[in-house]
Structures are given as structure tokens and as C-alpha cells.
N, C-alpha and C positions, 0 to 999 in steps of 0.2 A: 243514438244515446251519446251524451257528452262523455269525454274522456275523464277518468278518475284523476283528481287533483293530487299531485305528489306532495307529500308532507314530510317535514323533519320534526322530530320531537326532541327538544333539549330538556333533559331532566326526566328520566323514565322510571326512577325509583321513588319510594314514598308516595306522595300524591300523584306523581307521574304515572303510577300504575293505573290510576283511574283513566288518565288520558289514553294509555295504551289500549285499554278495554274499549273506550269510546271510539278510538280510531278503528279498531277491529270491527265494531258495530257498523260504522259508516263505510268501511271497506267492503263489508259483506253486501252493502246496498249499492256498491259500485260508484260511490260518491268521491272517495278519497283512496289514496294508496300510500302506505307508510314506506317512504323511500330511504329514510335514515334516522338513526338514533345518536344523539350527542350525549355522551356520559364520560366522565373522567376514567371510569373503569367499564369496559364493554359489558353489556348484559350477556349472561349465559343463554344458551338455547332454551333452558328451562324457564328463564325469566320472561321470555317473549311469548305472549298468548298464541295459542295454536291458530293457524290461519293467516298469521302476519308474515310468514315466510322468513327470509334472512335479510332484513334491511341492512344497508351499509352502516357501519358504526365508526365513529371517530370522536376524539376529544376536542378536535379543532372545528368549532361551529361554522366559521366562515368557509373553510375548505369543504366541509360537508355540504353546505348549501350549494357551493359551486359544482361539486362532483355529482350530486344527485339531481341537479336542476329543479330543486324544490320550488313550488309556487307559494307555499304556506309554511310558516314555522310556528309550532306551539312551544312556548317558553314556560317551563315549570321548574325553574332553578332557584337557588337561594335569592332572597329579596334584593340584596345589594348588587347582584349581577344583572338584574332585569334591564336597566337602561342601556348598558353597553351592548348586551346581546340583541336587544330590540333594534338599536341603531345599526349594528352590523347587518342584520337582516334587511332593514329598510334601505340601506345604501346599495344593496344588491337587488332591490326591487321585489323582495320577498314579503308577502303580507303576513300579518301577525295575529295570533291569539296569545295574549300575554296574561299570565296568571295574576290574581290579586294577592297582596296589594301591588299595584303597578310599580311603585318605587318607595324607598324608605324616607324620602324627604320631598317637599314641594319643589325644590330646585331641580332635583333629579327627575321628577315627574315632568316638569316643564321642558327639560332638556330632551327627554324621550318624546313627549307629545309634539314638540316643535320640530324635532328631527324627522319624525314619522310623517308629519304633515308636509314638510319640505320635500321629502322623498316621494310623496304622492302615493304611498302604499296604504292599504286598509289596515286598521288596527282595532281589534276587539279585546276588551278587558274582561277577564274571566270571572265576573260576578254572575254565576249561573242562576241565582235567584231572579235576576232581572230578565231572564228568558221566560219566566213564568207568565202564563196568560192571565194569572190572577192580578198581576200588577196593573195592566190597563183596565181590568174589570173594577178593581178597587178605586182607581182614579175616576172612572166613570160614575161610580156610586157617589163619590165625594162631590164631583162636579154637578150631579143632578140633585144634590141636597138631601140625599137619603138619610143622613144623620145630622142635618143642619149645619150651621157654621162650624168650622173645624177649630178646636181648641188647642190641638197639639198632637204629636205623634210619639208614642213610646216604643221602646224595643227592649226585649228581655232575652238573655241567653244564660241559662244555668247549665253549664256543661261540666264534665269531670275529665281530668287528664291525670294519668299517673306521673309520679316523679320522673320516670324513665322518658316521658314525652319530651322533657326539657333537655335530655341528653341525646336525642335522636340525631342531632347534627351540631357541628361546632357553633352555628349561628342561632340555634334554638334558645329561646329565653333570653336573648341578648338585646341590649339597646345599641351597642356598638361592638365592633369586632375589628381589631387591628387598626383602630382609628377611623373606621368606616361605619356610617349609620346602618343599622339593621332594623331597629324599631319593631321587634317581634313581640307585640303585646296582645292581650285578649281581644281588644277592640280593633286592632289593626290587622290581625291575621285570622285566628280561628273563628271569631265572631264578627269579622269585618262585614259580612253580609247583612247583619242586623242594622249596622250603621248606614251602609249604602242603600239598603232597601227602604229604610225609613225616609232617607233624604229623597229617594226617587218618588215615593208615594206622595211626599209633600210638594212635588214639583220644583224642588230646589237642589238638583244634582250638580250644578255647576259651581265653580270656585267663586264666581261673583255673587252667587246667591247667599253666601255666608257672611254674617255681620259680626259674630262673636262666638267664642267657644270656651266652655269651662270644663275642666277635667278633674277627676279624683282618681288617682292611680295608686293601687296598693298591691301587695303580694304576700301570699302565705308561703309560697315555695321559695327555696333558696336559689333565686335567680336574679337577674339584673332587671328584667322587664316586668310588666304588670300582669297579674293573673286574676285580679278582682278589681274592677274599675267601673266608673260611670262617666258619662259625658253629656253636656247640654250644648246643643248647637242652636244658636239664634240665627234666623234666616230672614229673608224678605217674605217668606211664607210662614207656615206653622213652625213653632219651635220643636226640636227633636231632642228627646232624652233617652239614652240607652244605658241600661245596667247589664253588666256581664261578669261572669266568673268561670273559671276552670276548676273551681273547688266546691261544686254543688254537693249537697247531701244526697239528693235524689234527682239526678240529671234528667232533663226533659228537652223536648224539641223547642228551639228558639222561635220567637214570634215577634211581629210588629203589630202594634195596635193604634188605630186612628181614633182619636176622641172627638166626638161632635156634641153639639148642644142637646141633641135628641137621641144619642146612642153611640155605638162604637162598632168598628170593623176590626176583627182580629185576623191576622194573616200568618199562618204557619208556613213559612217560606220554603222549608225543606219538603213539605207535603203538598204544596200548591193548593192549599185548602184555606177557605175563609169562613168566618162566622159573622153574620150581620145581626146585631142586636139593636133594636130601636123601640122607642116609645110606641105603645098601642099596636105592636106587632109581635108575633111569636118569633123566636130565633130562627134564622134561615142559614143553612150551611150549603156551601158550593165547593166543588172540586174542579180544578182546571188542568189543562195540559201544559206542556212546557216546550219551548223551542230550544234545541241544543245550540250553544253559542258557536261551536265549530261548524256545524251544519249551516247556521245562519251566515257565517263568514263566507263559506263556499257559495251559498246562494247569492250573496252580495256580489261575489266575483263573477259568477256565471250569468246571473240575470238581473243584477241591479237592485235586489232586495235591500231595504234599509238595514244598516247595522244596528243591533240592539244596544250595545254598550261601547260607544266610542270613548276615547280618552276624555273628551270634554264632559261626558256624562258622569265622570268619576272625580271631577275637580273638587267638589265639596267634600267628598270622602277624603281626598288628599289633603285638604285644609285641616281635617281632624287629625290625620296622621302627623302633619306638621306641628299642630298644637301639642300632641303627645310627645313628639320629638323634643320640643322646646321646654316642656314641663320639667319641674324638678324630678329627679329619679324617684321611682315608686317607693312609697313608704312600706317597710316591712310591718306586717301585722304583729301585734304583741303575741307572745307564745301562748297566752291563754285564749286567744281568739280563734285558734285552729287546732285540729287534732289529726293524728296520723291514722289512716285507715289501711289495714292490711288486707290483701285479697283473700278470698275464701279458700284458695288453694294452699293455705299455710305459708311456708317459707317461699314457695315459688310464686305466690300471688303477687299482683302488682300493688305496690304501696302508693297511696295518694293522700294528699292533704285536703282536709275538708274544713270549711268555715261554717260552724253551726249557725243557722238562721239566715244564711246568705240567699237561699232559694226564695224566701219570702221577701227579702230586701230587694232582690233583682226585680221580682214581680211588682213590688210597690213602686219602684222607680219608674217602671213603664206605665203603671196605673195612675200615678199622681204627678208625673213629670217633675219629680223632685230628685235631687242628688242624695247620695248616701248620708252626707252630713246633715242635710235638711230632714232626713227621716230618722235622725237620732242614733245612727250607728256609733257605738261608743268608741270604736277603734279608728275612726277617721281623725288624723292629726289636726290640731288647731290650724285655722286659716288654710284649709286644704286645697281650695280651688286655685287653679292657675288659669286665669282668664286671658284669652288672646283676642284682641280686636283685629279684624281683618279688613 
């Protein structure tokens, strides 16, 4: 049996807790071993899942990689820190699972990707939805002409986040912090999977696949970044339109929908479930498994299995991040376009802002491949789109 691969996790709180649990799962299978945790403040024994022992802890990432002899680093830290931490690991020959979004700007992404390639280490970007076995299945259906010629691909994400979500960290809800790009918006972070998955299904995941990008960025919350937005990506393949919000009335699972001349394929990417609807056939539903991206990275290192999400396969997504970065700051929605919802627990309940009608608008954007302004949303400012030719 092969030796368990030693791993260091940078960023073990917040979403990092998911990685701790996943590492515990893989450690139980004998695949990996948690050798170290990099946090500014060490985790308490209670914060470390049972079974992971007492991994070495340090706030110095480079020193921790050296002292633990880690082969793999999982980086789940604030977005602006991704590139420097990735390059620190790469220079030490340590392979990477880097959380999405990989960087806050296209220049930082290139610096990371080029440095990793030069160092000769493997790098997997943490778009977990691209580990779904539904992705190749949908692409096969498209290639076989199951729904005819492809007209375009839509994405819809109607999520809800309380006001406290934007206070969870100094960088949350920010476009910049202390002069450094953050670009923490609905399309670039919480619903980034909708954008990346739509581009992957279209066979246009690379930077050079993108020819133009239009954005409409708005916010109901008192933040710097956007929480209610849409984007149209023109590519050498199908066009992609994604509508997304964190201010849904009735939050639901996000999905990507492929439109064909004779039908459609809807993919609920968090569920690994697709619905095939086509002319002269009854609806057909399929569920798929999923390959864990850390497990795939370890398999790549031990037996040469292809990586599922290389930096190159997220270049088109990073072009969208860059267009959002360069766009005018998100427009605040007028006060009559949103309302405050208080949690059911009275004063202790979480307050969140809701945009009435946004759920239908998000679905309509994915369904018709139209931007909010084209759908007649009254609160989109005049001349709202910021088009970037690439």
C-alpha cells in the first residue's frame, strides 16, 4: 500500500472547515495525512476534527512546509493571498489544491499559473463542480446532438446571505482592501461555480476562448462589491449568460442549462443531477457521482491520473473576474427595490436583504440568455453594461 501523502492546510476556518473534514475522510482511507495547519491563530483542539491528531501549527506557511515535509498544500485563504502562497509552495516543490477564485485579477492569475508551471508542480483549482461526472456526460449528450445545435448556455444562482455574511472577514464584500484587489462578488466567489461550469460545458474554459464580456453589477447590501449581477460571455463556442443574486426571496439550488434547437439539458451542479428535455421524448433524469479534487490531485501524483481542473482550465473564468474588476463599481439598488427580512427567531434572527422578483429574473436570464436590463429590470442604471473585448 502506498504511503499517505503529507498535507498542509492553509486556512482552516470558514470554508477551510470543509477541507478539514475532507482531509479527515481521505486520511481514514489511508490516502493522505494532515501534517500541518497554517493559521494566524492556531486552531484549538476542539476545532480539529476527531481523528486528525495534533498536526503541527504555524502562521509561517513556508516554514511549515519545510518542517512538515508536506507534498501537497491546500490553500483556502483570503483571495488576495492566493498567488503569493501558491508560489511559496511551488518554489519548494509542493503541489497545490488552490481554492477558487484562484486570484483577484488576471495579472495575478498569470503570475500564479506561470510560476507554478515553471516550478513544475501540479496545481488543481478548487472548482468542485468540475469533478462531477455529470460534466463529461452533458458534453457527450451535446456532442451526440441529443438536443440539436447549441444555442447558448445559461446559469442561474438565487441564493440568500444574511448581512452578517459580509462582515465575516475584513475582505468580505470588498472590491479592494488596503489598495489590493479582492473582487469578492456574487459571480466571482459564492456563485463562481455557475460561471466556471457553464464555460466548461461549452468547451470554452480557456482564456483564449473568450472574445467579449458584458457585465451588470448591482448591490442591495451596504457593501463595496456586487450581490445581484449578471454577465454575458461571448466565446468561440456557445455564448454564456449567468444571472446570480445573494438576495433571493426563496433561495434554491443553482443550475446551468444548455439550450439546443430541439431541447435543453439542466444541470444542478451541487446535486450532480441532470434533466434532459427534448422534442418527442419524455423528460429523462440522471444522477452522477463526483471525483473529489484533492483525491484526484493525489491520484495524479501517485499514478499519473489527469488533473481535472488545471489553472489553464479556469482562464476563461478569470477573464470574467478581470472584466468585473475593471467594471465601474456596482450600482446600489434604489431603496424601494429591496426590503429587509428579519429571521424567524425575532431579534436574534439573521437579517438579510431581499430583492422582490429577483428569483424570476435570475431564472429568466438563464432561460433567455438575456441580461437584466434586456429583461426590463427597472432598477438597472442607464447604459449599464460594461463590455470588455478580449
